[in-house]
C-alpha positions as CSV (number, residue, x, y, z in Angstrom):
1,M,35.8,9.4,12.3
2,R,32.9,7.1,13.2
3,P,31.3,5.9,10.0
4,D,28.3,4.5,11.9
5,L,27.4,8.0,13.3
6,L,28.0,9.7,10.0
7,A,25.6,7.2,8.3
8,L,22.7,8.1,10.5
9,T,20.5,10.4,8.4
10,D,17.7,12.5,9.7
11,D,15.2,9.8,8.6
12,S,17.3,7.2,10.4
13,L,17.2,9.3,13.6
14,I,13.4,9.6,13.3
15,T,13.3,5.8,13.0
16,L,15.4,5.3,16.1
17,A,13.6,8.0,18.1
18,N,10.7,9.9,16.6
19,R,10.0,13.1,14.6
20,G,9.2,15.1,17.7
21,I,12.5,14.3,19.4
22,L,14.4,15.2,16.2
23,K,12.7,18.5,16.0
24,R,13.5,19.3,19.6
25,A,17.1,18.2,19.2
26,L,17.5,20.4,16.1
27,K,16.1,23.4,18.0
28,E,18.1,23.0,21.2
29,G,21.3,21.9,19.4
30,A,21.3,25.0,17.2
31,T,21.2,27.2,20.3
32,V,23.8,25.5,22.5
33,P,25.4,22.4,21.0
34,P,27.1,19.9,23.3
35,T,30.8,19.7,23.8
36,L,32.2,16.6,22.1
37,T,35.4,14.5,22.8
38,E,36.5,11.4,21.0
39,S,38.9,8.9,22.5
40,P,41.4,6.8,20.6
41,D,39.0,3.7,20.7
42,G,36.3,5.8,18.9
43,T,34.2,6.5,22.0
44,V,32.4,9.8,21.6
45,E,31.3,11.7,24.7
46,A,28.8,14.6,24.5
47,T,28.6,17.0,27.5
48,F,25.6,19.4,27.7
49,P,25.3,22.7,29.5
50,D,23.1,21.1,32.2
51,A,26.0,18.6,32.9
52,T,24.1,15.7,31.2
53,K,26.6,13.3,29.6
54,T,25.9,11.0,26.7
55,T,28.5,8.3,25.7
56,L,28.5,6.7,22.3
57,P,30.8,3.7,22.3
58,P,31.7,2.1,19.0
59,G,29.8,-1.1,18.1
60,I,26.8,-0.1,20.3
61,P,23.5,0.9,18.7
62,L,22.3,4.4,19.6
63,D,19.3,3.0,21.6
64,S,21.6,1.0,23.8
65,T,24.1,3.8,24.6
66,P,24.3,5.3,28.1
67,C,23.0,8.7,28.9
68,S,23.0,10.3,32.3
69,C,19.4,11.7,31.8
70,G,18.2,8.2,32.6
71,A,16.0,7.8,29.5
72,T,15.6,4.1,28.5
73,T,14.8,4.9,24.8
74,V,16.6,7.2,22.3
75,C,16.4,10.7,24.0
76,R,17.1,14.1,22.6
77,H,20.6,14.1,24.1
78,R,21.6,11.0,22.1
79,V,20.1,12.6,18.9
80,M,21.8,16.0,19.6
81,A,25.2,14.1,20.1
82,V,24.8,12.5,16.6
83,L,23.8,15.8,15.0
84,A,26.8,17.6,16.6
85,Y,29.2,14.9,15.5
86,R,27.9,15.1,12.0
87,S,28.2,18.9,12.0
88,A,31.8,18.7,13.2
89,A,32.6,16.1,10.6
90,E,31.1,18.3,7.8
91,S,33.2,21.3,8.9
92,T,36.5,19.3,9.1
93,I,36.4,16.8,6.2
94,P,36.4,19.4,3.4
95,A,39.3,21.3,5.0
96,T,41.6,18.3,5.3
97,E,40.6,15.0,3.7
98,S,43.4,13.3,5.6
99,S,42.3,14.4,9.0
100,T,42.6,11.8,11.8
101,P,40.2,11.2,14.7
102,A,40.5,13.3,17.7
103,T,42.6,11.8,20.5
104,S,41.7,11.5,24.2
105,G,41.3,14.8,25.8
106,T,40.9,16.6,22.4
107,E,37.8,18.5,22.1
108,I,35.9,18.3,18.8
109,A,34.7,21.6,17.5
110,A,31.0,21.1,17.3
111,E,29.5,23.9,15.3
112,S,25.8,24.4,15.6
113,P,24.0,21.6,13.7
114,T,21.6,22.3,11.0
115,P,19.5,25.4,12.0
116,P,16.1,24.6,13.4
117,V,13.7,23.6,10.7
118,D,10.3,21.9,10.4
119,T,11.2,18.3,9.7
120,D,7.9,18.0,7.8
121,S,9.7,20.0,5.1
122,L,12.9,17.8,5.1
123,P,13.4,15.6,2.1
124,S,12.7,12.0,2.9
125,S,16.4,11.2,2.4
126,A,18.0,14.2,4.3
127,N,21.6,13.2,4.6
128,P,24.6,14.9,6.1
129,G,26.5,14.6,2.9
130,H,28.5,11.4,3.5
131,A,27.8,8.9,0.7
132,Q,27.2,5.4,1.8
133,P,29.6,2.7,0.4
134,S,28.4,0.0,-2.0
135,W,27.2,-2.6,0.4
136,S,24.4,-5.2,0.8
137,P,22.7,-6.5,3.9
138,G,23.0,-9.9,2.3
139,E,26.6,-9.9,3.5
140,F,25.5,-10.5,7.1
141,T,26.1,-14.1,8.1
142,D,23.7,-16.5,9.8
143,D,25.9,-16.6,12.8
144,Q,25.5,-12.8,13.1
145,L,21.8,-13.1,12.8
146,R,21.5,-15.8,15.4
147,A,23.7,-13.8,17.8
148,L,21.5,-10.7,17.4
149,L,18.0,-12.4,17.3
150,G,18.5,-15.3,19.7
151,T,17.9,-19.0,18.9
152,R,14.1,-18.8,19.3
153,A,13.6,-15.9,16.8
154,F,16.2,-17.3,14.4
155,T,14.4,-20.7,14.4
156,A,11.1,-19.0,13.7
157,A,12.7,-17.1,10.8
158,R,14.0,-20.5,9.4
159,R,10.5,-21.9,9.6
160,A,9.1,-18.9,7.7
161,H,11.9,-19.3,5.1
162,R,10.9,-22.9,4.5
163,M,7.3,-21.8,3.9
164,G,8.5,-19.3,1.3
165,Y,7.7,-15.5,1.1
166,R,7.7,-12.7,-1.4
167,V,9.2,-9.3,-0.7
168,T,10.3,-6.1,-2.4
169,V,14.0,-5.4,-2.0
170,R,15.2,-1.7,-2.3
171,R,18.9,-1.0,-2.4
172,A,20.5,2.2,-1.2
173,T,20.4,5.1,-3.7
174,T,21.4,8.7,-3.7
175,A,17.8,9.7,-3.0
176,D,17.4,7.2,-0.2
177,P,20.7,5.9,1.2
178,V,19.0,3.3,3.5
179,P,18.4,-0.2,2.0
180,S,15.1,-1.8,2.9
181,V,12.9,-4.8,2.5
182,E,9.1,-4.5,2.3
183,M,7.2,-7.6,3.5
184,S,3.5,-8.2,3.7
185,T,3.0,-6.7,7.2
186,V,6.4,-5.2,8.1
187,T,9.2,-3.2,6.6
188,V,12.9,-3.7,7.6
189,R,15.5,-0.9,7.1
190,F,19.3,-1.2,7.5
191,L,20.2,2.2,8.9
192,V,24.0,1.8,9.1
193,P,26.1,-0.1,6.5
194,G,27.7,-3.2,7.9
195,D,26.2,-2.8,11.4
196,L,23.4,-5.4,12.0
197,G,22.6,-3.7,15.3
198,Y,21.1,-0.9,13.3
199,A,18.6,-3.1,11.4
200,R,15.1,-1.9,12.3
201,A,11.7,-3.4,11.6
202,D,8.7,-1.1,11.9
203,A,6.8,-3.6,14.0
204,A,6.2,-2.9,17.6
205,R,9.1,-3.7,20.0
206,G,9.2,-7.4,20.8
207,T,7.2,-8.5,17.7
208,R,8.4,-9.8,14.4
209,T,12.0,-10.0,15.5
210,D,12.4,-12.7,12.8
211,A,11.8,-10.1,10.1
212,I,15.4,-8.9,10.2
213,A,16.7,-12.4,9.2
214,L,14.0,-12.7,6.5
215,A,15.2,-9.4,5.1
216,V,18.8,-10.4,5.0
217,W,18.0,-13.6,3.2
218,A,15.9,-11.7,0.7
219,F,18.9,-9.4,-0.1
220,R,21.0,-12.6,-0.7
221,V,18.5,-13.8,-3.3
222,A,18.2,-10.3,-4.9
223,D,22.0,-10.1,-5.0
224,A,22.2,-13.4,-6.9
225,I,19.5,-12.4,-9.4
226,D,20.4,-8.8,-10.2
227,P,23.0,-7.1,-8.0
228,G,22.6,-3.8,-9.8
229,A,18.8,-3.3,-9.7
230,E,17.6,-0.5,-7.3
231,Q,14.3,-2.3,-6.7
232,L,13.5,-6.0,-7.2
233,E,10.6,-8.2,-6.2
234,V,11.9,-11.7,-5.2
235,T,10.5,-14.9,-3.9
236,V,12.5,-16.4,-1.1
237,G,12.5,-20.0,0.1
238,E,11.3,-21.5,-3.2
239,E,12.2,-25.0,-2.1
240,A,9.0,-24.9,0.1
241,D,6.1,-27.0,-0.8
242,G,2.9,-25.1,-1.5
243,S,0.8,-28.2,-2.2
244,A,-1.2,-27.9,1.0
245,A,-2.4,-24.4,0.1
246,A,-3.0,-25.3,-3.5
247,T,-5.0,-28.3,-2.4
248,A,-7.1,-26.1,-0.1
249,V,-7.9,-23.8,-3.0
250,G,-8.9,-26.8,-5.0
251,S,-11.5,-27.7,-2.5
252,V,-13.4,-24.5,-3.6
253,L,-13.8,-25.7,-7.2
254,A,-16.7,-28.2,-6.7
255,P,-19.0,-25.7,-4.9
256,L,-18.0,-23.1,-7.5
257,A,-19.1,-25.5,-10.3
258,D,-22.4,-26.0,-8.5
259,L,-22.8,-22.2,-8.2
260,L,-22.2,-21.8,-11.9
261,G,-24.7,-24.5,-12.7
262,D,-27.5,-23.2,-10.5
263,G,-26.6,-19.5,-10.6
264,V,-26.7,-17.0,-7.8
265,A,-30.3,-16.4,-8.5
266,H,-31.2,-20.1,-7.9
267,A,-28.5,-21.1,-5.3
268,G,-29.8,-23.4,-2.6
269,P,-29.6,-22.6,1.1
270,A,-26.9,-25.2,1.7
271,L,-24.3,-23.7,-0.7
272,P,-23.1,-20.9,1.6
273,A,-22.5,-23.5,4.4
274,V,-20.3,-25.4,1.9
275,F,-18.3,-22.3,1.1
276,T,-18.0,-21.5,4.8
277,S,-16.4,-24.9,5.3
278,A,-14.0,-24.2,2.4
279,L,-13.2,-20.9,4.0
280,R,-12.0,-22.6,7.2
281,T,-9.8,-24.9,5.1
282,L,-8.2,-22.0,3.3
283,D,-7.5,-20.3,6.6
284,K,-5.9,-23.4,8.0
285,A,-3.6,-23.7,5.0
286,S,-2.7,-19.9,5.2
287,A,-4.0,-19.3,1.7
288,R,-4.7,-15.6,2.5
289,W,-5.7,-14.3,-0.9
290,P,-8.1,-17.0,-1.9
291,H,-9.5,-16.7,1.6
292,D,-10.2,-13.0,1.1
293,A,-11.7,-13.6,-2.3
294,L,-14.0,-16.3,-1.0
295,T,-15.0,-14.0,1.9
296,D,-16.0,-11.3,-0.6
297,L,-17.9,-13.9,-2.7
298,L,-19.9,-15.0,0.4
299,D,-20.7,-11.3,1.0
300,Q,-22.0,-11.0,-2.5
301,L,-24.2,-14.1,-2.1
302,A,-25.6,-12.7,1.2
303,A,-26.2,-9.4,-0.5
304,Y,-28.3,-11.0,-3.2
305,R,-30.2,-13.1,-0.7
306,D,-31.0,-9.9,1.3
307,R,-31.9,-8.0,-1.9
308,S,-29.2,-5.5,-1.1
309,A,-27.9,-2.9,-3.6
310,R,-24.5,-4.1,-2.5
311,H,-24.8,-7.1,-4.9
312,D,-23.0,-6.7,-8.2
313,P,-23.2,-9.5,-10.8
314,L,-20.0,-8.3,-12.5
315,H,-18.1,-8.3,-9.2
316,T,-19.5,-11.8,-8.3
317,A,-18.3,-13.2,-11.7
318,A,-14.9,-11.6,-11.3
319,L,-14.5,-13.2,-7.8
320,M,-15.4,-16.6,-9.1
321,A,-13.0,-16.3,-12.0
322,E,-10.3,-15.1,-9.6
323,L,-10.6,-18.2,-7.3
324,V,-10.1,-20.5,-10.3
325,A,-7.2,-18.4,-11.6
326,R,-5.4,-18.5,-8.3
327,H,-5.9,-22.3,-8.2
328,R,-4.4,-22.6,-11.7
329,A,-1.4,-20.3,-11.0
330,G,-0.9,-21.3,-7.3
331,R,1.1,-24.5,-8.0
332,R,3.8,-22.5,-9.8
333,D,4.0,-19.4,-7.6
334,W,2.0,-20.2,-4.4
335,V,3.8,-17.5,-2.4
336,S,2.5,-14.4,-4.2
337,V,-0.6,-16.0,-5.8
338,L,-2.0,-17.7,-2.7
339,G,-0.4,-15.4,0.0
340,T,1.0,-18.3,2.0
341,E,3.6,-16.2,3.7
342,E,1.3,-13.5,4.9
343,S,1.0,-12.9,8.7
344,A,-2.5,-12.1,9.8
345,Q,-1.6,-9.0,11.8
346,T,1.5,-7.2,13.0
347,P,1.5,-4.4,15.6
348,L,3.7,-1.5,14.4
349,R,5.9,0.8,16.4
350,H,5.9,4.7,16.2
351,L,4.6,5.6,12.8
352,H,4.3,8.9,10.8
353,L,1.4,8.6,8.3
354,I,0.0,11.2,5.8
355,G,-3.7,11.3,4.9
356,L,-4.4,10.9,1.2
357,G,-8.2,11.3,1.5
358,A,-11.1,8.9,1.9
359,R,-13.9,7.1,0.0
360,I,-17.4,6.5,1.3
361,T,-19.5,3.7,0.0
362,G,-22.7,2.0,1.2
363,D,-26.3,1.0,0.6
364,A,-29.5,1.1,2.6
365,E,-28.0,-1.2,5.3
366,S,-24.6,0.2,6.0
367,R,-22.0,2.8,5.3
368,S,-18.2,2.1,4.9
369,V,-15.3,4.6,5.0
370,E,-11.9,3.8,3.6
371,T,-9.2,6.2,4.7
372,Y,-5.9,6.1,2.8
373,L,-2.7,6.8,4.7
374,A,0.7,7.1,3.0
375,H,3.5,5.4,4.9
376,P,6.5,7.2,3.5
377,E,9.1,5.1,5.3
378,A,7.7,1.8,3.8
379,R,6.8,3.6,0.5
380,I,3.3,2.1,0.6
381,V,-0.3,3.2,1.3
382,L,-2.2,1.7,4.2
383,T,-6.0,1.6,4.4
384,H,-8.1,2.2,7.4
385,H,-11.5,0.6,7.1
386,Y,-14.6,1.7,9.1
387,T,-18.1,0.3,8.7
388,T,-21.3,1.1,10.5
389,A,-24.7,-0.6,10.2
390,I,-27.9,1.5,9.5
391,P,-30.8,0.4,11.7
392,E,-34.0,-0.5,9.8
393,G,-36.0,2.6,9.2
394,A,-33.2,5.0,10.3
395,T,-31.8,7.8,8.2
396,P,-28.3,7.0,6.9
397,P,-25.5,9.2,8.4
398,S,-24.4,12.1,6.3
399,P,-20.7,12.2,5.2
400,A,-20.1,15.0,7.7
401,A,-21.5,12.8,10.5
402,L,-19.4,9.9,9.4
403,G,-16.3,12.1,9.4
404,A,-17.0,13.1,13.0
405,R,-16.9,9.5,14.1
406,R,-13.8,8.4,16.0
407,T,-11.4,5.6,15.6
408,G,-9.2,5.4,18.6
409,S,-8.7,9.0,19.6
410,A,-9.0,10.5,16.1
411,C,-11.9,11.6,13.8
412,L,-12.2,9.9,10.5
413,S,-12.2,13.2,8.6
414,D,-9.1,14.4,10.4
415,L,-7.3,11.2,9.4
416,A,-8.1,11.7,5.8
417,T,-6.4,15.1,5.6
418,G,-3.9,15.2,8.4
419,N,-0.4,14.2,9.5
420,I,-0.8,11.2,11.9
421,V,1.7,10.1,14.5
422,T,0.6,6.8,16.1
423,E,2.0,4.1,18.4
424,S,-1.1,2.0,18.2
425,A,-1.3,0.9,14.6
426,I,-1.9,-2.8,13.7
427,R,-1.2,-3.7,10.1
428,S,-2.8,-6.7,8.3
429,A,-1.6,-8.7,5.3
430,N,-3.8,-6.8,2.9
431,R,-2.3,-3.5,4.1
432,T,-5.3,-2.5,6.2
433,V,-4.4,-0.7,9.4
434,R,-6.3,-0.6,12.7
435,L,-5.7,2.2,15.2
436,A,-6.2,0.5,18.6
437,A,-7.6,2.6,21.5
438,S,-4.9,2.7,24.2
439,R,-4.0,5.0,27.1
440,V,-0.3,4.2,26.6
441,A,0.0,3.9,22.8
442,R,-1.7,7.1,21.5
443,T,-2.5,8.5,18.2
444,S,-2.3,12.2,17.4
445,V,-3.4,14.0,14.3
446,L,-2.3,17.4,13.2
447,P,-3.6,19.5,10.3
448,S,-1.6,19.1,7.1
449,T,-0.4,22.0,4.9
450,G,-0.4,19.6,1.9
451,D,3.3,19.5,1.5
452,W,3.4,16.1,-0.2
453,S,6.7,16.8,-1.9
454,K,8.5,14.5,0.6
455,L,6.4,11.5,-0.5
456,P,8.6,8.8,-2.1
457,P,8.5,8.5,-5.9
458,E,6.5,5.3,-5.6
459,L,3.6,7.3,-4.2
460,L,4.0,10.7,-5.7
461,I,3.7,10.6,-9.5
462,S,5.0,13.3,-11.7
463,D,5.5,11.2,-14.9
464,L,2.1,9.7,-15.8
465,N,3.5,8.1,-19.0
466,A,6.0,6.1,-17.0
467,E,3.3,5.1,-14.5
468,S,1.1,3.9,-17.3
469,A,3.9,1.8,-18.7
470,R,4.5,0.3,-15.2
471,L,0.9,-0.5,-14.7
472,A,0.8,-2.2,-18.2
473,T,3.5,-4.6,-17.1
474,Q,1.9,-5.7,-13.8
475,P,0.6,-9.3,-13.5
476,P,-3.2,-9.6,-13.9
477,T,-5.3,-8.4,-11.0
478,V,-6.8,-11.8,-10.4
479,I,-3.4,-13.3,-9.3
480,R,-1.8,-10.2,-7.7
481,P,-1.7,-9.9,-3.9
482,R,-5.1,-8.6,-2.7
483,V,-4.0,-5.4,-0.9
484,R,-6.3,-2.5,-0.2
485,G,-5.4,0.9,-1.5
486,E,-3.0,-0.6,-4.1
487,S,-4.0,1.9,-6.7
488,I,-3.9,5.0,-4.5
489,R,-1.4,7.6,-5.6
490,A,-0.7,11.3,-5.3
491,V,-0.2,13.1,-8.7
492,V,1.6,16.4,-9.2
493,V,-0.7,18.8,-11.0
494,D,0.4,21.3,-13.7
495,S,-3.1,22.2,-14.9
496,I,-6.7,21.0,-15.2
497,T,-8.6,21.3,-18.4
498,E,-11.8,20.1,-20.2
499,I,-14.0,20.0,-17.1
500,R,-17.4,18.6,-18.0
501,Y,-20.4,16.9,-16.5
502,L,-22.1,14.0,-18.2
503,P,-25.8,14.1,-17.0
504,G,-26.7,10.7,-18.5
505,D,-24.0,8.9,-16.5
506,Q,-24.0,11.3,-13.6
507,R,-20.3,11.6,-14.0
508,L,-17.8,14.4,-13.8
509,E,-14.7,14.3,-16.0
510,A,-11.7,16.5,-16.5
511,T,-8.2,16.2,-17.9
512,L,-5.2,16.3,-15.5
513,H,-1.9,17.5,-16.9
514,A,1.1,16.4,-14.9
515,P,4.7,17.6,-15.6
516,T,4.8,14.6,-18.0
517,G,1.6,12.9,-19.3
518,T,-2.1,13.2,-18.7
519,A,-4.9,11.3,-16.9
520,L,-8.6,11.5,-17.0
521,I,-10.2,12.7,-13.7
522,T,-13.5,10.8,-13.4
523,H,-16.0,10.5,-10.6
524,T,-19.5,9.0,-10.8
525,H,-22.3,10.1,-8.4
526,T,-23.0,7.9,-5.4
527,N,-25.9,8.3,-2.9
528,A,-23.5,7.6,0.0
529,A,-21.6,10.8,-0.7
530,P,-23.9,13.0,-3.0
531,A,-21.9,16.2,-2.8
532,V,-18.6,14.9,-4.2
533,I,-19.3,15.9,-7.8
534,D,-20.4,19.4,-6.7
535,A,-17.2,19.9,-4.5
536,L,-15.0,18.6,-7.3
537,A,-16.6,20.8,-9.9
538,Q,-16.1,23.9,-7.8
539,T,-12.5,23.2,-6.9
540,L,-11.4,22.1,-10.4
541,S,-13.1,25.0,-12.2
542,D,-12.1,27.8,-9.8
543,N,-9.4,29.6,-11.6
544,S,-8.4,31.4,-8.4
545,T,-7.5,28.0,-6.7
546,L,-4.1,26.6,-7.5
547,I,-4.3,22.8,-7.2
548,R,-0.9,21.4,-6.4
549,Y,-1.6,17.7,-6.0
550,I,-4.6,15.3,-6.4
551,A,-4.7,11.9,-4.7
552,G,-6.9,9.1,-5.7
553,S,-7.3,5.7,-7.3
554,L,-5.0,5.8,-10.4
555,T,-5.8,2.9,-12.8
556,R,-5.3,2.0,-16.4
557,H,-8.4,1.5,-18.6
558,H,-8.2,0.6,-22.3
559,G,-4.7,2.0,-22.5
560,H,-5.5,5.3,-20.7
561,L,-5.0,6.4,-17.1
562,Q,-8.0,7.4,-14.9
563,L,-8.0,9.1,-11.5
564,D,-10.9,8.9,-9.1
565,P,-10.0,11.6,-6.6
566,T,-9.9,11.1,-2.8
567,A,-8.1,14.3,-1.9
568,L,-7.0,17.6,-3.5
569,V,-4.3,19.9,-2.2
570,T,-4.7,23.7,-2.7
571,P,-1.8,26.0,-1.7
572,T,-2.3,25.5,2.1
573,T,-5.0,23.0,2.7
574,V,-6.0,19.4,2.0
575,M,-9.6,18.9,0.9
576,A,-11.4,15.5,1.1
577,P,-14.3,15.7,-1.4
578,Y,-16.2,12.7,0.1
579,Y,-16.8,14.8,3.2
580,A,-18.1,17.8,1.3
581,T,-21.6,18.9,2.3
582,T,-22.3,22.1,0.2
583,D,-23.8,22.2,-3.3
584,H,-22.2,24.2,-6.1
585,P,-23.2,24.8,-9.7
586,L,-22.1,22.0,-12.1
587,P,-20.2,22.8,-15.3
588,P,-22.2,22.7,-18.5
589,G,-23.2,19.2,-19.7
590,S,-21.4,17.6,-22.6
591,P,-22.5,15.0,-25.1
592,L,-21.4,11.5,-24.2
593,P,-18.1,10.8,-25.9
594,Q,-18.3,8.1,-28.6
595,Q,-17.3,4.8,-27.1
596,D,-14.4,3.0,-28.7
597,P,-15.8,0.0,-30.7
598,L,-13.2,-2.3,-29.1
599,A,-14.1,-1.2,-25.6
600,K,-17.8,-1.5,-26.4
601,A,-17.5,-5.0,-27.8
602,L,-15.4,-6.2,-24.8
603,T,-17.8,-4.5,-22.2
604,S,-20.7,-6.2,-23.9
605,A,-19.0,-9.6,-23.9
606,I,-17.9,-9.3,-20.2
607,A,-21.5,-8.5,-19.2
608,L,-22.7,-11.5,-21.3
609,T,-20.4,-14.0,-19.6
610,A,-21.2,-12.5,-16.2
611,E,-24.8,-13.5,-16.8
612,L,-23.9,-17.2,-16.7
613,P,-22.9,-17.4,-12.9
614,H,-25.9,-15.1,-12.1
615,R,-28.6,-16.9,-14.1
616,G,-27.0,-20.4,-13.9
617,A,-25.8,-22.6,-16.8
618,R,-28.9,-24.8,-16.4
619,H,-31.2,-21.8,-16.5
620,L,-29.9,-19.9,-19.6
621,P,-32.5,-18.8,-22.2
622,P,-31.9,-19.7,-25.8
623,S,-31.3,-16.0,-26.5
624,W,-28.1,-16.1,-24.4
625,F,-26.5,-18.6,-26.9
626,T,-27.6,-16.4,-29.8
627,R,-26.0,-13.3,-28.2
628,A,-22.9,-15.3,-27.4
629,G,-22.4,-16.3,-31.0
630,E,-23.0,-12.7,-32.2
631,S,-20.5,-11.4,-29.6
632,A,-17.8,-13.8,-30.6
633,T,-18.3,-12.8,-34.3
634,T,-18.0,-9.1,-33.4
635,L,-14.8,-9.7,-31.4
636,R,-13.2,-11.7,-34.3
637,R,-14.2,-9.1,-36.8
638,L,-12.5,-6.4,-34.7
639,G,-9.3,-8.5,-34.6
640,L,-9.7,-9.7,-31.0
641,T,-9.2,-13.4,-31.9
642,S,-7.8,-14.5,-28.6
643,A,-10.9,-13.2,-26.9
644,A,-13.3,-14.6,-29.5
645,T,-12.0,-18.1,-29.6
646,P,-12.7,-19.1,-25.9
647,L,-16.2,-17.5,-26.2
648,E,-16.9,-19.6,-29.2
649,T,-15.7,-22.7,-27.3
650,L,-17.9,-21.9,-24.4
651,H,-20.9,-21.2,-26.7
652,H,-20.6,-24.7,-28.3
653,S,-19.5,-26.8,-25.3
654,L,-21.7,-25.5,-22.6
655,P,-24.9,-27.6,-23.3
656,T,-23.0,-30.9,-22.9
657,A,-20.2,-30.0,-20.5
658,T,-20.0,-31.5,-17.0
659,P,-20.1,-29.0,-14.1
660,L,-16.3,-28.8,-13.7
661,E,-15.8,-28.6,-17.5
662,A,-18.3,-25.8,-17.7
663,L,-16.5,-24.0,-14.9
664,N,-13.1,-24.3,-16.7
665,H,-14.5,-23.2,-20.0
666,W,-16.3,-20.2,-18.5
667,T,-13.3,-19.2,-16.4
668,T,-11.0,-19.3,-19.4
669,T,-13.5,-17.1,-21.4
670,H,-14.2,-14.6,-18.7
671,L,-10.5,-14.2,-17.7
672,R,-9.5,-13.7,-21.3
673,L,-12.1,-11.0,-21.8
674,L,-11.1,-9.2,-18.5
675,L,-7.3,-9.4,-19.4
676,T,-7.9,-8.1,-22.9
677,A,-9.9,-5.2,-21.6
678,Q,-7.1,-4.3,-19.1
679,Q,-4.4,-4.5,-21.8
680,L,-6.0,-2.4,-24.5
C-alpha cells in the first residue's frame, strides 16, 4: 500500500486542488470509478472510461504527477485516482491486515468512493480512516530543505531565522491529522507524514517559499520544549538581536513625554511632524506593532485637531501607554512584542473563507466597514477593511448602501454572510485581507446556509467557561500582537434569555447560554448603523426563530464574558445585523443594573489618569490632584492596593517630575489600572 496516498485527507486534497474539483471528483468517481493497477515499485495507474490515464509514481507529489488530460495543476483525474485508491484500501485492509500490494498487471478493485456529498458539510478533518503515525516535521533535515527550496529561498529563510519570529505550532490530532504552523502572514501544513514534497504554504505560488523551512525549524523548537503539547506558541531564532527595533521604539519616548506635558488639547503644530519622523524609523526597523500603534495615535491627534467625533481620550491614553509598554517589554521579547518578524503583505493562493458578519463605524467625515472572514484551514479570522469618505455637506451612506458597495467582484454585505472562494487575497501582518481586482484571480461568493459546525474549535466556541479561562491567561493587550479581529468568535447557542433594553445607555443586553457556560450579549447604539439594536431585539426575542450560532467580538470584562454580535445564524440563513434597515419594537426597558463597586472605582480611576495626556501635565487644575488622592484612597479601601500605590506615587511626584519621569510614572499607573480592570 502507498502510505502517502492513504494519508491524503479530503482537506488535503482541497489544499492541493480546490473544493470545486473535490466535489466534481466525488460525484464522477461515485458513478464510474477508474480502474487501478499498482506495480511492484508502488506506481499506481488509474485508467478512466474516456481513456484518460493518470500515473502516481512513489515519491512524486500529486501536483507533479503525469496525467494524459494535459492539466498542469491538480485535476479531477488525479483527485479521483486518490479517492479510488483510498476506497480500495478501506475495502481490503479490514478483510486481511496482512495483505500485500498488488503486483504488476494486477487490478485493484476500486469500489465507488464516498458517495457524492456536499463538501461544505464534511468535517474539517475528513479522513479515510488511516491513523497517521507519531511524527514531527522537525525531523526533516536542512539538506532536505535546501534540496526542495533551492539555495536562494533557503538563504532567505536563514536570514529570517536570524531575525527571530514567533509562530503557533499545531501537531497532528485525531480531529485534525495534518500538523501545521501558523505564522504572521502565512500558514504551512504538512499533508503527508515524512514527505517534504507535500508541505504546503497558503501563500500564492512562487511567494514565501521560505515559509516551509521556517515551519520545520519551528517544529524543532516545539519538540525540544514540549513534544507532547497539541498546540504551542514558540519563538524561533532567539539568538537574534532586537536592539535596533527596541532603539527605534525608544525614539518615540521623548515626543510622548512632550505630548504628556502639553496635552492633546494644547499640542503644538510641530509635534505630529516629530511623530511622523519616528514612524519612518519604526518602519525601517520592522517594528510593526509600535508602528501600528503610533499610526493610530497620529489618527487620534488629527481627529482632535479636526474636531472629529472619532477622537476618544481614553483610546488616546491607551495608545500612549501601549507604546511605552512595548518599549519596556521589547528588549526581552522583541519578536512578539515589537513584531519584528512580520512580513508587510503576502499574496495567498486559493482560499475558502466563511463570513462571520461585519461591523460599521464612522463619524460625520467617513464610514468604515470591517468584515470578518473565518479561515478554517489556518484556524484564524481575517478582517477585510473598507473605508469611504463623506463629502462635506453630503448625507452619509446608509448601511444598506455600504453593503452594496463592491470590493473586487463581491458586495460587502455578501462577504459578511457568504462562503467565499478567492484566488486574489493578500494578507497583511495584522491579519487584514485585501481582495484584489483581477481578471485572472477571481473571487466568488455563494450564499451560506449557516453550517458553521465545520469551523475549528479555535473559532467555534461551545464551552464558554473554558474560553473565559483561556482569555484570563493571555498576555496583556498592550504587548500582544496587534491583529484585527482577534476577539471574533462563533458561539454555539442553546438558548437566549433575559433580553432587555437600557434606554439610558441606549444598549441592548441578553444572556446567551452555550452548551457550557454563559455570556452577556451586549450592543450599544451607533449612528453609523442605527437599526442594529432593533434587528437584534426582534431576532433574539422571536420565539419562533431558532438561533443556532452567534458570531461577534467575545471579550472578558471584570471576570465575565461579553459578546457584541456581528452575525446570527437561524436554521437556514445568516443575518448580519449591521446591515439591517427595518425598525422593530424594542423589548421593555429595565432599570440599570447596580455597578460593581470595584468596577466603578477602576473605571473612574482610568478616566482620571486619561485626563492627564488630554489636558497636559502642565495644565492640570488643582481639582485633579484632589480627585487623584480620593481615587487612590477608594482603591486602597476596596483592597486594590497594587492599583492604588502607583496612583499615589503619580499624585505626589507629578509636580516636580521631569518630562520623562512623568511619562514613566503615568504609564505605570495607567497600565496597572487597565490590567487590574482586565483581570477582575
